[in-house]
C-alpha positions as CSV (number, residue, x, y, z in Angstrom):
1,M,-34.4,67.5,15.7
2,K,-36.0,64.7,17.6
3,T,-34.6,61.2,17.5
4,N,-37.2,58.5,16.7
5,L,-36.7,55.9,19.5
6,N,-38.8,53.4,17.5
7,Q,-36.6,53.6,14.5
8,R,-35.3,50.1,13.5
9,R,-31.6,49.6,13.9
10,T,-30.0,48.2,10.6
11,G,-26.4,47.5,11.8
12,L,-24.7,45.3,14.4
13,T,-23.2,46.5,17.6
14,I,-19.6,45.9,18.4
15,I,-20.6,43.2,21.0
16,E,-22.7,41.4,18.4
17,V,-19.8,41.5,15.9
18,C,-17.5,40.0,18.5
19,V,-20.0,37.2,19.3
20,V,-20.3,36.3,15.5
21,I,-16.5,36.3,15.2
22,A,-16.1,34.1,18.2
23,L,-18.7,31.6,16.9
24,L,-16.9,31.5,13.5
25,A,-13.6,30.8,15.3
26,V,-15.1,28.0,17.3
27,L,-16.6,26.4,14.1
28,A,-13.2,26.8,12.3
29,S,-11.4,25.1,15.2
30,M,-13.8,22.2,14.9
31,L,-13.6,21.8,11.1
32,L,-9.9,22.4,10.5
33,P,-8.5,19.3,12.3
34,A,-10.8,17.0,10.3
35,T,-9.8,18.8,7.0
36,S,-6.1,18.6,8.0
37,R,-6.4,14.9,8.8
38,S,-8.1,14.2,5.5
39,S,-5.4,16.1,3.5
40,Q,-2.7,14.3,5.4
41,H,-4.3,10.9,4.5
42,R,-4.5,11.8,0.9
43,A,-0.9,13.1,0.8
44,Q,0.3,9.8,2.5
45,R,-1.5,7.7,0.0
46,I,-0.1,9.6,-3.0
47,S,3.4,9.4,-1.5
48,C,2.9,5.6,-0.9
49,L,1.8,5.2,-4.5
50,N,4.8,7.1,-5.7
51,N,7.0,4.8,-3.7
52,L,5.5,1.8,-5.5
53,K,6.1,3.5,-8.9
54,E,9.7,4.0,-8.0
55,I,9.9,0.4,-7.0
56,G,8.4,-0.5,-10.4
57,T,11.2,1.5,-12.1
58,A,13.8,-0.4,-10.0
59,Y,12.3,-3.7,-11.1
60,R,12.7,-2.7,-14.8
61,L,16.2,-1.6,-14.3
62,W,17.2,-4.8,-12.4
63,A,15.5,-7.0,-15.0
64,G,17.3,-5.2,-17.8
65,D,20.6,-6.3,-16.3
66,N,19.4,-9.8,-15.2
67,G,17.9,-11.7,-18.2
68,D,14.6,-9.6,-18.2
69,L,13.5,-11.4,-15.0
70,V,12.6,-9.8,-11.7
71,P,14.4,-11.0,-8.5
72,S,11.8,-13.6,-7.6
73,Q,12.1,-15.3,-11.0
74,Q,15.9,-15.2,-11.2
75,T,18.1,-17.9,-9.5
76,V,20.4,-17.2,-6.6
77,A,23.4,-17.9,-8.8
78,S,22.2,-15.1,-11.1
79,N,21.5,-12.7,-8.2
80,G,17.8,-13.5,-7.5
81,W,16.0,-15.5,-4.9
82,W,13.9,-17.9,-7.0
83,D,15.6,-21.0,-5.4
84,F,14.0,-20.2,-2.1
85,L,10.6,-19.8,-3.7
86,T,10.7,-23.3,-5.0
87,N,9.6,-24.1,-1.4
88,G,6.5,-22.8,0.3
89,N,6.2,-20.6,3.3
90,Q,8.8,-18.0,2.2
91,G,7.2,-15.0,3.8
92,A,10.2,-14.5,6.2
93,R,12.4,-13.8,3.1
94,C,10.1,-11.1,1.6
95,W,12.7,-8.4,2.5
96,M,15.3,-10.1,0.3
97,N,13.4,-9.0,-2.8
98,Y,14.1,-5.4,-2.0
99,A,17.6,-5.9,-0.6
100,I,18.6,-7.5,-3.9
101,M,17.5,-4.3,-5.8
102,Q,19.1,-1.8,-3.4
103,N,21.3,-0.3,-6.1
104,E,18.3,0.2,-8.4
105,L,16.4,1.7,-5.4
106,G,19.1,4.3,-5.0
107,Q,20.2,2.8,-1.7
108,S,17.1,4.4,-0.2
109,P,15.3,2.1,2.3
110,K,12.6,4.8,2.7
111,L,11.1,3.7,-0.7
112,V,10.0,0.4,0.7
113,V,8.1,1.9,3.6
114,C,4.7,3.6,3.1
115,P,4.4,6.8,5.1
116,A,1.0,5.6,6.4
117,D,2.5,2.4,7.8
118,E,3.5,2.2,11.5
119,R,6.8,0.5,10.4
120,Q,9.8,2.7,10.1
121,P,12.5,2.7,7.4
122,A,15.9,1.0,8.0
123,L,19.0,3.1,7.9
124,A,20.4,0.9,5.1
125,F,19.6,-2.3,3.3
126,T,22.1,-4.1,5.5
127,N,22.7,-4.3,9.2
128,G,19.3,-5.4,10.4
129,F,17.2,-4.7,7.3
130,D,14.3,-7.2,7.4
131,N,10.5,-7.5,7.0
132,T,9.9,-5.0,9.8
133,H,11.2,-2.3,7.5
134,V,9.0,-3.2,4.5
135,S,5.5,-2.1,3.7
136,Y,4.8,-3.9,0.3
137,F,4.0,-7.4,-0.6
138,V,5.7,-9.2,-3.6
139,G,3.8,-10.8,-6.5
140,V,6.4,-13.4,-7.3
141,N,5.1,-14.3,-10.7
142,A,4.2,-11.0,-12.2
143,N,5.7,-9.9,-15.5
144,D,5.6,-7.0,-17.9
145,T,4.1,-9.2,-20.7
146,Y,0.8,-9.3,-18.7
147,P,0.2,-5.7,-17.5
148,Q,-2.5,-6.7,-15.0
149,S,-0.3,-9.1,-13.2
150,M,0.5,-7.9,-9.6
151,L,4.1,-7.1,-8.9
152,G,3.5,-5.6,-5.5
153,G,1.2,-3.6,-3.3
154,D,0.4,-2.3,0.2
155,R,0.7,-5.0,2.9
156,N,-2.6,-4.1,4.4
157,L,-4.5,-6.7,2.4
158,G,-6.5,-9.5,4.1
159,P,-8.9,-12.4,3.3
160,G,-12.7,-12.2,3.1
161,T,-15.0,-9.3,2.9
162,V,-14.7,-7.8,6.4
163,P,-11.7,-5.5,6.8
164,D,-9.2,-6.7,9.3
165,P,-8.4,-4.1,12.1
166,G,-4.7,-4.9,11.7
167,Y,-2.7,-5.5,8.6
168,G,-4.5,-8.5,7.1
169,F,-2.1,-11.1,5.7
170,S,1.0,-9.2,7.0
171,P,1.8,-10.2,10.6
172,K,2.9,-7.6,13.1
173,D,6.0,-9.6,14.1
174,G,7.6,-9.3,10.7
175,K,7.8,-13.1,10.2
176,G,6.0,-12.6,6.9
177,N,3.4,-14.7,5.1
178,D,3.4,-16.7,1.8
179,V,-0.2,-16.6,0.6
180,I,-2.3,-18.4,-2.0
181,I,-5.1,-16.1,-3.2
182,P,-7.8,-17.5,-5.5
183,I,-8.4,-15.1,-8.4
184,S,-12.1,-15.5,-7.6
185,G,-11.4,-13.8,-4.3
186,P,-12.6,-12.3,-2.0
187,V,-9.9,-10.2,-0.4
188,C,-10.1,-6.7,1.2
189,W,-7.9,-4.0,2.4
190,S,-7.6,-3.8,6.1
191,L,-8.4,-0.7,8.2
192,K,-4.7,0.2,8.4
193,M,-2.7,2.6,6.2
194,H,-5.2,4.1,3.8
195,S,-8.7,3.6,5.2
196,A,-8.9,7.2,6.5
197,G,-12.1,6.3,8.3
198,N,-13.5,4.4,5.3
199,P,-15.0,1.1,6.7
200,A,-14.3,-0.6,3.4
201,G,-10.5,0.2,3.5
202,G,-8.3,1.1,0.6
203,G,-4.9,0.4,-0.9
204,N,-2.4,0.6,-3.8
205,I,-1.0,-2.0,-6.1
206,L,2.0,-2.2,-8.4
207,L,1.3,-3.8,-11.8
208,G,3.5,-6.0,-14.0
209,D,4.2,-3.1,-16.3
210,G,5.5,-0.9,-13.4
211,S,2.4,1.3,-13.2
212,G,0.6,1.9,-9.9
213,Q,-3.1,2.0,-9.0
214,Q,-5.2,3.3,-6.1
215,M,-8.3,1.2,-5.4
216,S,-11.0,0.1,-3.1
217,S,-11.6,-3.5,-2.0
218,A,-14.5,-3.9,-4.4
219,S,-12.4,-2.6,-7.4
220,F,-9.5,-4.9,-6.4
221,N,-11.7,-8.0,-6.5
222,Q,-13.8,-7.1,-9.5
223,N,-11.4,-5.4,-11.8
224,W,-7.9,-6.7,-10.9
225,L,-7.9,-9.9,-9.0
226,R,-10.3,-11.6,-11.4
227,N,-8.2,-10.6,-14.4
228,A,-4.9,-11.5,-12.8
229,A,-2.7,-14.2,-14.5
230,G,-2.8,-17.3,-12.3
231,T,0.6,-18.5,-11.0
232,N,1.7,-21.7,-12.7
233,N,4.9,-22.7,-11.0
234,W,3.8,-23.7,-7.5
235,P,6.1,-25.4,-5.1
236,A,5.5,-29.2,-4.7
237,G,2.7,-29.7,-2.1
238,H,1.4,-26.2,-2.5
239,V,-0.6,-26.4,-5.7
240,P,-4.0,-24.8,-5.2
241,A,-7.2,-26.5,-6.4
242,T,-8.4,-23.3,-8.2
243,P,-6.6,-20.7,-10.3
244,S,-4.7,-18.5,-7.9
245,I,-1.9,-16.0,-7.5
246,R,1.0,-16.2,-5.0
247,L,1.8,-13.1,-2.9
248,V,4.5,-12.9,-0.3
249,F,3.9,-10.5,2.5
250,P,6.5,-8.9,4.8
């Protein structure tokens, strides 16, 4: 029987199969790191939000034992730190808010550090615990009777509409920042922690009822900041001209 040399081949040779496999392996090696990074960013943000929810639970437990007030609204004599907040510029004491609730936080300093933050958890709430071991700002006038009031949130929040390349209102040196933010805004998340390459940034907040929310800068301004309850007990000499909230950054 003669073989027809002009007969069309319908299969791939071993060499061609090897070439295809090699090309697929190269493509996979290019795509997998990006996919892995994206998954890591999502996991970190979810873990960060869970931390805030745990902190929200700690607030409720602490308030239940201390006159239904959170630490920033209770006097020093009654275990809080309100006396300090009757003065302005109290950013350096932001860490006190969490040290006061250490029992309710299960003695776990890891809960007050976001896994996407460059800051590292302290070994304990004593012996050197300070702002450099804290990732979350404190809304000093939030309360559970106004669910949209801001009890806390990621420290990578800054002024204006252009995301800061650093951590916004939160200084790197850990000296903290006591900030007046008009409820008319604008503010935006910086490019740290949860931006994941998003030029608009992103972040999480803890609300007065203890719930947490993920949001973009636009959502923060339009849906939350504009509906926040303005602070009404400002320190003398620090009363803003427009309705505003007071956030203390670590």
